[in-house]
SESEPA-524664 format. One record per residue (C-alpha): residue number from 1; residue in three letters; x, y, z. Coordinates in Angstrom, 2 decimals. Layout:
N
{n:NUM&res:ALA&px:X&py:Y&pz:Z} .
...
END
This chain:
311
{n:1&res:MET&px:17.91&py:72.64&pz:-119.53} .
{n:2&res:PRO&px:15.94&py:69.37&pz:-119.06} .
{n:3&res:LEU&px:12.41&py:70.15&pz:-118.60} .
{n:4&res:ALA&px:12.45&py:68.60&pz:-114.81} .
{n:5&res:TYR&px:14.88&py:71.66&pz:-113.61} .
{n:6&res:CYS&px:13.27&py:74.43&pz:-115.69} .
{n:7&res:LEU&px:13.88&py:77.43&pz:-113.45} .
{n:8&res:HIS&px:10.68&py:79.88&pz:-112.94} .
{n:9&res:ASP&px:12.08&py:83.39&pz:-113.87} .
{n:10&res:LEU&px:8.45&py:84.66&pz:-114.52} .
{n:11&res:ASN&px:7.59&py:88.59&pz:-113.55} .
{n:12&res:PRO&px:4.47&py:88.96&pz:-111.40} .
{n:13&res:LYS&px:4.24&py:92.48&pz:-112.87} .
{n:14&res:LEU&px:2.62&py:93.11&pz:-116.52} .
{n:15&res:ILE&px:3.43&py:96.39&pz:-117.09} .
{n:16&res:GLN&px:5.87&py:98.67&pz:-114.34} .
{n:17&res:PHE&px:4.95&py:102.78&pz:-114.69} .
{n:18&res:THR&px:7.01&py:103.68&pz:-111.43} .
{n:19&res:ASP&px:8.60&py:101.89&pz:-108.95} .
{n:20&res:THR&px:5.25&py:101.44&pz:-106.77} .
{n:21&res:LEU&px:3.00&py:101.72&pz:-109.86} .
{n:22&res:GLY&px:2.28&py:98.92&pz:-112.46} .
{n:23&res:ILE&px:-0.42&py:96.13&pz:-113.70} .
{n:24&res:GLN&px:0.20&py:92.73&pz:-112.14} .
{n:25&res:TRP&px:-0.71&py:89.56&pz:-113.60} .
{n:26&res:TYR&px:-2.73&py:88.88&pz:-110.39} .
{n:27&res:GLY&px:-4.97&py:92.01&pz:-110.55} .
{n:28&res:LEU&px:-5.50&py:91.31&pz:-114.54} .
{n:29&res:ALA&px:-6.69&py:87.95&pz:-113.63} .
{n:30&res:TYR&px:-9.14&py:88.81&pz:-111.00} .
{n:31&res:VAL&px:-11.02&py:91.25&pz:-113.23} .
{n:32&res:THR&px:-10.73&py:88.99&pz:-116.40} .
{n:33&res:GLY&px:-12.27&py:86.30&pz:-113.86} .
{n:34&res:PHE&px:-15.18&py:88.42&pz:-113.16} .
{n:35&res:TYR&px:-16.07&py:89.32&pz:-116.80} .
{n:36&res:LEU&px:-15.40&py:85.45&pz:-117.77} .
{n:37&res:THR&px:-18.20&py:84.73&pz:-114.63} .
{n:38&res:TYR&px:-20.65&py:87.49&pz:-116.15} .
{n:39&res:LEU&px:-20.29&py:86.00&pz:-119.56} .
{n:40&res:VAL&px:-21.50&py:82.53&pz:-117.97} .
{n:41&res:MET&px:-24.40&py:84.20&pz:-116.28} .
{n:42&res:CYS&px:-25.41&py:85.91&pz:-119.40} .
{n:43&res:PHE&px:-25.47&py:82.59&pz:-121.25} .
{n:44&res:LEU&px:-27.57&py:80.85&pz:-118.96} .
{n:45&res:ALA&px:-30.15&py:83.52&pz:-118.28} .
{n:46&res:ARG&px:-30.23&py:83.73&pz:-121.95} .
{n:47&res:ARG&px:-31.36&py:79.80&pz:-121.88} .
{n:48&res:GLY&px:-33.60&py:80.44&pz:-119.12} .
{n:49&res:LEU&px:-31.53&py:78.88&pz:-116.00} .
{n:50&res:SER&px:-30.43&py:81.85&pz:-113.93} .
{n:51&res:GLN&px:-32.64&py:83.58&pz:-111.31} .
{n:52&res:ILE&px:-31.09&py:86.73&pz:-112.12} .
{n:53&res:ALA&px:-31.85&py:88.66&pz:-115.74} .
{n:54&res:GLU&px:-29.66&py:88.94&pz:-118.20} .
{n:55&res:LYS&px:-29.55&py:93.04&pz:-117.85} .
{n:56&res:ASP&px:-29.18&py:92.62&pz:-114.03} .
{n:57&res:VAL&px:-26.02&py:90.34&pz:-113.96} .
{n:58&res:GLY&px:-23.49&py:93.37&pz:-114.59} .
{n:59&res:ASP&px:-24.57&py:94.88&pz:-111.05} .
{n:60&res:PHE&px:-24.72&py:91.38&pz:-109.51} .
{n:61&res:ILE&px:-21.09&py:90.49&pz:-110.32} .
{n:62&res:THR&px:-19.62&py:93.99&pz:-109.08} .
{n:63&res:GLY&px:-21.55&py:93.65&pz:-106.11} .
{n:64&res:VAL&px:-19.86&py:90.15&pz:-105.98} .
{n:65&res:ALA&px:-16.37&py:91.13&pz:-106.50} .
{n:66&res:LEU&px:-16.08&py:93.69&pz:-104.08} .
{n:67&res:PHE&px:-18.19&py:92.39&pz:-101.07} .
{n:68&res:GLY&px:-17.97&py:88.83&pz:-102.14} .
{n:69&res:VAL&px:-14.57&py:88.01&pz:-103.52} .
{n:70&res:ILE&px:-12.19&py:90.84&pz:-102.60} .
{n:71&res:LEU&px:-13.44&py:91.46&pz:-98.82} .
{n:72&res:GLY&px:-14.46&py:87.94&pz:-98.11} .
{n:73&res:GLY&px:-10.83&py:86.93&pz:-99.54} .
{n:74&res:ARG&px:-8.73&py:89.24&pz:-97.98} .
{n:75&res:LEU&px:-11.01&py:88.80&pz:-94.83} .
{n:76&res:GLY&px:-10.15&py:84.87&pz:-94.94} .
{n:77&res:TYR&px:-6.84&py:85.01&pz:-95.45} .
{n:78&res:MET&px:-5.89&py:87.38&pz:-92.31} .
{n:79&res:LEU&px:-8.23&py:85.45&pz:-90.17} .
{n:80&res:LEU&px:-7.35&py:81.87&pz:-91.69} .
{n:81&res:TYR&px:-3.60&py:81.99&pz:-92.61} .
{n:82&res:ASN&px:-2.11&py:85.23&pz:-91.17} .
{n:83&res:TRP&px:-4.10&py:85.79&pz:-88.01} .
{n:84&res:ASP&px:-0.96&py:86.54&pz:-85.76} .
{n:85&res:GLU&px:0.01&py:89.46&pz:-88.01} .
{n:86&res:PHE&px:-3.24&py:90.91&pz:-88.58} .
{n:87&res:ILE&px:-4.42&py:91.16&pz:-84.89} .
{n:88&res:HIS&px:-1.07&py:93.13&pz:-84.03} .
{n:89&res:ARG&px:-1.52&py:95.02&pz:-87.42} .
{n:90&res:PRO&px:-4.81&py:95.43&pz:-88.73} .
{n:91&res:TRP&px:-4.08&py:97.86&pz:-91.32} .
{n:92&res:ILE&px:-2.49&py:95.33&pz:-93.23} .
{n:93&res:PHE&px:-5.74&py:94.04&pz:-94.52} .
{n:94&res:PHE&px:-6.18&py:97.33&pz:-96.71} .
{n:95&res:MET&px:-2.70&py:96.47&pz:-98.21} .
{n:96&res:LEU&px:-3.61&py:95.10&pz:-100.86} .
{n:97&res:HIS&px:-0.83&py:95.18&pz:-103.41} .
{n:98&res:GLN&px:1.07&py:92.89&pz:-101.07} .
{n:99&res:GLY&px:-1.21&py:89.83&pz:-101.64} .
{n:100&res:GLY&px:-2.77&py:87.26&pz:-99.49} .
{n:101&res:MET&px:-6.42&py:86.22&pz:-100.52} .
{n:102&res:ALA&px:-7.97&py:83.02&pz:-99.22} .
{n:103&res:SER&px:-10.08&py:81.05&pz:-101.64} .
{n:104&res:HIS&px:-12.37&py:79.81&pz:-98.70} .
{n:105&res:GLY&px:-12.85&py:82.77&pz:-97.56} .
{n:106&res:GLY&px:-13.75&py:84.12&pz:-101.54} .
{n:107&res:ILE&px:-16.42&py:81.33&pz:-101.31} .
{n:108&res:ALA&px:-17.91&py:82.17&pz:-98.09} .
{n:109&res:GLY&px:-18.07&py:85.73&pz:-98.96} .
{n:110&res:VAL&px:-19.58&py:85.26&pz:-102.26} .
{n:111&res:ALA&px:-22.29&py:82.95&pz:-100.48} .
{n:112&res:LEU&px:-22.83&py:85.50&pz:-97.80} .
{n:113&res:TYR&px:-23.45&py:88.45&pz:-100.70} .
{n:114&res:CYS&px:-25.72&py:85.96&pz:-102.67} .
{n:115&res:LEU&px:-27.93&py:85.36&pz:-99.43} .
{n:116&res:TRP&px:-28.04&py:89.37&pz:-98.72} .
{n:117&res:TYR&px:-28.77&py:89.68&pz:-102.85} .
{n:118&res:ALA&px:-31.80&py:86.89&pz:-102.72} .
{n:119&res:LYS&px:-33.18&py:88.74&pz:-99.77} .
{n:120&res:LYS&px:-33.26&py:92.02&pz:-101.06} .
{n:121&res:HIS&px:-34.71&py:90.96&pz:-104.26} .
{n:122&res:ARG&px:-36.93&py:87.93&pz:-103.32} .
{n:123&res:ILE&px:-35.50&py:85.48&pz:-105.24} .
{n:124&res:SER&px:-34.02&py:82.01&pz:-104.62} .
{n:125&res:TRP&px:-30.85&py:82.23&pz:-102.81} .
{n:126&res:THR&px:-29.89&py:78.92&pz:-103.88} .
{n:127&res:GLY&px:-31.19&py:79.31&pz:-107.57} .
{n:128&res:ILE&px:-28.76&py:82.35&pz:-107.84} .
{n:129&res:GLY&px:-25.79&py:79.96&pz:-106.25} .
{n:130&res:ASP&px:-26.79&py:77.40&pz:-108.96} .
{n:131&res:THR&px:-26.39&py:80.06&pz:-111.70} .
{n:132&res:ILE&px:-22.84&py:81.76&pz:-110.26} .
{n:133&res:VAL&px:-20.99&py:78.45&pz:-109.47} .
{n:134&res:CYS&px:-21.12&py:77.74&pz:-113.26} .
{n:135&res:GLY&px:-18.85&py:80.33&pz:-114.02} .
{n:136&res:ALA&px:-17.16&py:81.06&pz:-110.60} .
{n:137&res:PRO&px:-14.26&py:78.12&pz:-111.00} .
{n:138&res:LEU&px:-13.01&py:80.62&pz:-114.48} .
{n:139&res:GLY&px:-12.08&py:82.86&pz:-111.64} .
{n:140&res:ILE&px:-10.31&py:80.40&pz:-109.62} .
{n:141&res:PHE&px:-8.62&py:78.86&pz:-112.72} .
{n:142&res:LEU&px:-7.29&py:82.43&pz:-113.58} .
{n:143&res:GLY&px:-6.20&py:82.98&pz:-109.89} .
{n:144&res:ARG&px:-4.03&py:79.72&pz:-109.73} .
{n:145&res:ILE&px:-2.47&py:80.83&pz:-113.14} .
{n:146&res:ALA&px:-1.17&py:83.97&pz:-111.41} .
{n:147&res:ASN&px:0.05&py:82.02&pz:-108.26} .
{n:148&res:PHE&px:2.32&py:80.08&pz:-111.17} .
{n:149&res:ILE&px:3.29&py:83.68&pz:-112.46} .
{n:150&res:ASN&px:4.01&py:84.63&pz:-108.86} .
{n:151&res:GLY&px:6.11&py:81.82&pz:-108.02} .
{n:152&res:GLU&px:3.67&py:80.98&pz:-105.21} .
{n:153&res:LEU&px:2.20&py:78.72&pz:-103.37} .
{n:154&res:PHE&px:4.15&py:75.82&pz:-105.27} .
{n:155&res:GLY&px:4.01&py:72.07&pz:-104.77} .
{n:156&res:ARG&px:6.22&py:69.70&pz:-102.84} .
{n:157&res:VAL&px:9.75&py:68.14&pz:-103.79} .
{n:158&res:THR&px:9.42&py:65.73&pz:-106.28} .
{n:159&res:ASN&px:11.72&py:63.87&pz:-108.98} .
{n:160&res:VAL&px:8.92&py:63.82&pz:-111.70} .
{n:161&res:SER&px:9.92&py:64.79&pz:-115.41} .
{n:162&res:TRP&px:7.89&py:68.21&pz:-115.22} .
{n:163&res:ALA&px:8.98&py:69.56&pz:-111.85} .
{n:164&res:MET&px:10.50&py:72.55&pz:-112.04} .
{n:165&res:GLN&px:12.21&py:75.03&pz:-109.40} .
{n:166&res:PHE&px:11.02&py:78.21&pz:-107.98} .
{n:167&res:PRO&px:13.66&py:80.59&pz:-106.41} .
{n:168&res:THR&px:10.85&py:81.99&pz:-104.17} .
{n:169&res:GLU&px:11.63&py:78.52&pz:-102.40} .
{n:170&res:LEU&px:14.38&py:80.76&pz:-100.31} .
{n:171&res:LEU&px:12.17&py:82.51&pz:-98.48} .
{n:172&res:HIS&px:9.93&py:79.73&pz:-97.63} .
{n:173&res:GLU&px:11.01&py:78.48&pz:-93.77} .
{n:174&res:ASP&px:10.85&py:75.09&pz:-95.07} .
{n:175&res:PHE&px:13.62&py:75.16&pz:-97.03} .
{n:176&res:VAL&px:16.21&py:74.93&pz:-94.39} .
{n:177&res:LYS&px:13.80&py:71.96&pz:-92.91} .
{n:178&res:GLN&px:14.36&py:70.16&pz:-96.03} .
{n:179&res:GLY&px:18.12&py:70.23&pz:-96.47} .
{n:180&res:GLY&px:18.74&py:73.72&pz:-97.76} .
{n:181&res:GLU&px:21.24&py:75.85&pz:-96.41} .
{n:182&res:PRO&px:19.99&py:79.36&pz:-94.71} .
{n:183&res:LEU&px:20.99&py:82.04&pz:-97.25} .
{n:184&res:PRO&px:21.39&py:86.08&pz:-96.24} .
{n:185&res:MET&px:19.62&py:87.89&pz:-98.54} .
{n:186&res:PRO&px:18.22&py:90.95&pz:-99.16} .
{n:187&res:ASP&px:14.31&py:91.88&pz:-97.62} .
{n:188&res:HIS&px:13.68&py:93.39&pz:-100.81} .
{n:189&res:LEU&px:13.84&py:90.15&pz:-103.00} .
{n:190&res:GLN&px:10.27&py:88.67&pz:-103.44} .
{n:191&res:HIS&px:10.12&py:87.06&pz:-106.97} .
{n:192&res:SER&px:11.47&py:84.88&pz:-108.73} .
{n:193&res:PRO&px:13.16&py:87.38&pz:-111.42} .
{n:194&res:ASP&px:14.85&py:89.88&pz:-108.30} .
{n:195&res:ILE&px:16.10&py:86.77&pz:-107.28} .
{n:196&res:ILE&px:17.67&py:85.34&pz:-110.09} .
{n:197&res:ALA&px:19.26&py:88.95&pz:-111.01} .
{n:198&res:TRP&px:20.85&py:88.85&pz:-107.21} .
{n:199&res:PHE&px:22.73&py:85.31&pz:-107.93} .
{n:200&res:GLU&px:23.79&py:86.36&pz:-111.30} .
{n:201&res:LYS&px:25.19&py:89.72&pz:-109.66} .
{n:202&res:TYR&px:26.66&py:88.60&pz:-106.32} .
{n:203&res:ARG&px:26.18&py:84.65&pz:-106.40} .
{n:204&res:GLY&px:27.26&py:82.04&pz:-108.89} .
{n:205&res:GLY&px:24.21&py:82.63&pz:-111.28} .
{n:206&res:ARG&px:21.38&py:79.99&pz:-112.51} .
{n:207&res:ALA&px:24.08&py:77.46&pz:-112.14} .
{n:208&res:GLU&px:24.30&py:78.12&pz:-108.12} .
{n:209&res:LEU&px:20.38&py:78.22&pz:-108.17} .
{n:210&res:ALA&px:20.20&py:75.14&pz:-109.85} .
{n:211&res:ASN&px:22.06&py:73.04&pz:-107.57} .
{n:212&res:ILE&px:20.29&py:74.71&pz:-104.57} .
{n:213&res:LEU&px:16.75&py:74.33&pz:-105.24} .
{n:214&res:HIS&px:14.87&py:71.67&pz:-105.00} .
{n:215&res:PRO&px:13.00&py:70.41&pz:-107.86} .
{n:216&res:ARG&px:8.80&py:70.79&pz:-107.15} .
{n:217&res:HIS&px:5.24&py:70.09&pz:-108.07} .
{n:218&res:PRO&px:3.84&py:73.12&pz:-110.54} .
{n:219&res:SER&px:1.02&py:72.54&pz:-108.11} .
{n:220&res:GLN&px:-0.74&py:75.71&pz:-109.33} .
{n:221&res:LEU&px:-1.05&py:74.68&pz:-112.84} .
{n:222&res:TYR&px:-2.56&py:71.70&pz:-111.35} .
{n:223&res:GLU&px:-5.26&py:73.57&pz:-109.30} .
{n:224&res:ALA&px:-6.00&py:75.51&pz:-111.86} .
{n:225&res:LEU&px:-6.79&py:72.64&pz:-114.31} .
{n:226&res:GLY&px:-8.85&py:70.48&pz:-111.33} .
{n:227&res:GLU&px:-10.11&py:73.70&pz:-109.43} .
{n:228&res:GLY&px:-10.82&py:75.92&pz:-112.59} .
{n:229&res:LEU&px:-11.74&py:74.25&pz:-115.96} .
{n:230&res:LEU&px:-12.35&py:70.74&pz:-114.72} .
{n:231&res:LEU&px:-15.07&py:71.71&pz:-112.45} .
{n:232&res:THR&px:-16.48&py:74.16&pz:-114.24} .
{n:233&res:THR&px:-16.86&py:72.15&pz:-117.26} .
{n:234&res:LEU&px:-18.88&py:69.50&pz:-114.90} .
{n:235&res:LEU&px:-21.00&py:72.03&pz:-113.57} .
{n:236&res:LEU&px:-21.88&py:73.78&pz:-117.09} .
{n:237&res:PHE&px:-22.60&py:70.67&pz:-118.53} .
{n:238&res:ILE&px:-24.90&py:69.50&pz:-115.54} .
{n:239&res:ARG&px:-26.64&py:72.98&pz:-115.47} .
{n:240&res:VAL&px:-27.16&py:72.58&pz:-119.08} .
{n:241&res:LYS&px:-28.48&py:68.81&pz:-119.51} .
{n:242&res:TRP&px:-30.49&py:69.14&pz:-116.05} .
{n:243&res:PRO&px:-31.95&py:72.43&pz:-116.53} .
{n:244&res:LYS&px:-35.25&py:71.65&pz:-114.28} .
{n:245&res:ALA&px:-32.42&py:70.70&pz:-111.62} .
{n:246&res:PRO&px:-33.67&py:71.35&pz:-107.92} .
{n:247&res:HIS&px:-32.61&py:74.77&pz:-106.38} .
{n:248&res:GLY&px:-29.03&py:74.03&pz:-104.65} .
{n:249&res:ILE&px:-28.32&py:70.72&pz:-106.27} .
{n:250&res:ILE&px:-25.75&py:72.53&pz:-108.71} .
{n:251&res:THR&px:-24.47&py:74.78&pz:-105.88} .
{n:252&res:GLY&px:-23.80&py:71.66&pz:-103.45} .
{n:253&res:LEU&px:-22.03&py:69.75&pz:-106.20} .
{n:254&res:PHE&px:-19.54&py:72.98&pz:-106.58} .
{n:255&res:PHE&px:-18.86&py:72.70&pz:-102.88} .
{n:256&res:LEU&px:-18.44&py:68.74&pz:-103.04} .
{n:257&res:PHE&px:-16.43&py:68.79&pz:-106.11} .
{n:258&res:TYR&px:-14.12&py:71.67&pz:-105.03} .
{n:259&res:ALA&px:-13.30&py:70.45&pz:-101.61} .
{n:260&res:VAL&px:-12.42&py:67.00&pz:-102.51} .
{n:261&res:ILE&px:-10.17&py:68.50&pz:-105.77} .
{n:262&res:ARG&px:-8.36&py:70.70&pz:-103.04} .
{n:263&res:ILE&px:-8.10&py:67.86&pz:-100.60} .
{n:264&res:ALA&px:-6.48&py:65.82&pz:-103.33} .
{n:265&res:LEU&px:-3.98&py:68.24&pz:-104.73} .
{n:266&res:GLU&px:-3.46&py:69.67&pz:-101.09} .
{n:267&res:GLY&px:-1.12&py:66.35&pz:-101.09} .
{n:268&res:VAL&px:1.29&py:67.68&pz:-103.74} .
{n:269&res:ARG&px:1.11&py:71.49&pz:-102.58} .
{n:270&res:GLN&px:3.67&py:72.71&pz:-100.14} .
{n:271&res:PRO&px:1.82&py:73.92&pz:-97.40} .
{n:272&res:ASP&px:2.34&py:77.74&pz:-96.76} .
{n:273&res:SER&px:5.27&py:79.23&pz:-94.68} .
{n:274&res:GLY&px:4.73&py:78.52&pz:-90.90} .
{n:275&res:SER&px:1.44&py:76.75&pz:-91.45} .
{n:276&res:GLU&px:0.71&py:74.16&pz:-89.04} .
{n:277&res:MET&px:-0.85&py:71.04&pz:-89.27} .
{n:278&res:ILE&px:-4.69&py:70.60&pz:-88.10} .
{n:279&res:MET&px:-5.29&py:66.69&pz:-86.98} .
{n:280&res:GLY&px:-3.08&py:65.63&pz:-89.48} .
{n:281&res:LEU&px:-4.30&py:67.70&pz:-92.26} .
{n:282&res:THR&px:-2.89&py:70.96&pz:-94.05} .
{n:283&res:LYS&px:-5.35&py:73.90&pz:-93.18} .
{n:284&res:GLY&px:-6.73&py:73.39&pz:-97.03} .
{n:285&res:GLN&px:-7.77&py:70.28&pz:-96.23} .
{n:286&res:PHE&px:-8.97&py:70.78&pz:-93.30} .
{n:287&res:PHE&px:-11.03&py:73.77&pz:-94.04} .
{n:288&res:SER&px:-12.06&py:72.07&pz:-97.13} .
{n:289&res:THR&px:-13.92&py:69.52&pz:-95.17} .
{n:290&res:PHE&px:-16.52&py:71.98&pz:-94.02} .
{n:291&res:MET&px:-17.30&py:72.62&pz:-97.25} .
{n:292&res:ILE&px:-18.32&py:68.96&pz:-97.81} .
{n:293&res:VAL&px:-20.86&py:69.20&pz:-94.70} .
{n:294&res:ALA&px:-22.28&py:72.12&pz:-96.65} .
{n:295&res:GLY&px:-22.13&py:70.86&pz:-100.14} .
{n:296&res:LEU&px:-24.00&py:67.67&pz:-98.72} .
{n:297&res:ALA&px:-26.45&py:69.99&pz:-96.50} .
{n:298&res:PHE&px:-27.35&py:72.08&pz:-100.09} .
{n:299&res:VAL&px:-27.91&py:69.17&pz:-101.83} .
{n:300&res:ALA&px:-30.06&py:67.58&pz:-99.64} .
{n:301&res:PHE&px:-32.02&py:70.62&pz:-99.19} .
{n:302&res:GLY&px:-32.52&py:70.91&pz:-102.95} .
{n:303&res:TRP&px:-33.56&py:67.47&pz:-103.19} .
{n:304&res:LEU&px:-36.24&py:67.47&pz:-100.23} .
{n:305&res:THR&px:-37.44&py:70.76&pz:-101.72} .
{n:306&res:ARG&px:-37.43&py:70.21&pz:-105.24} .
{n:307&res:SER&px:-41.60&py:70.12&pz:-105.07} .
{n:308&res:LYS&px:-41.15&py:73.85&pz:-104.55} .
{n:309&res:ARG&px:-38.67&py:74.86&pz:-107.01} .
{n:310&res:ALA&px:-39.47&py:78.16&pz:-108.69} .
{n:311&res:ALA&px:-40.40&py:78.59&pz:-112.14} .
END
């Protein structure tokens, strides 16, 4: 089968113990992302480029994971992308096994946790930020890879040679709007392998799926490379090559680079199901504009206070 029509059939479950208990790639991505960020922060601490001593990095990352990424990411998803359901069923906030995290919320959560940590330990808030943003994009990278494995957040319809077909497209409300025929499927079908198995048992198998589905950008991989690997490479390079950078500059560059990359890649990513455009922008693009403002503010703060840089 040509790559342009490669059918996504990855299973989001790495190991399944029972019908309801198992290890998923998404959870593994989070744990690995926290560990890689820990390693980056330890590396910077050993080079004297961190406000946090190497012995304290583990405790700091634990707090970032629980109160910043998970709490902030989950709350951000509920407020920004799932408000209608959240306001009527607030307990779904705790149903983490169903997925639903927002990168903008996670970034805001980490920023607030760093602010609290800096005040408690009387160190520079922006100095902490300059350290953690060098490793955090590795977590974003792994998160986007997990999105790809899950078959979620796929791209727009395209005819590029590396396009893929995602069976989970059938669950997206825009499938019919883009010319697809509505198909009555059981509600429990949520992932590519389950949908494929159902088609092989009750419909025309993979051949019928190939005729039904649209070829799409694997935008999760674009975002993994741009928001993840490219961003962490740039920030680490700048941090090491500019060891006396005023506090806040590297943090500001993270916000700016992430926002620009996110806005650009949203152009090939299918908007979330049920998501409305805001002033002609997708929600991801709209919220990223605020990150540009925040990034400029951090850079300006760092430059204006450069003479007061802590040792």
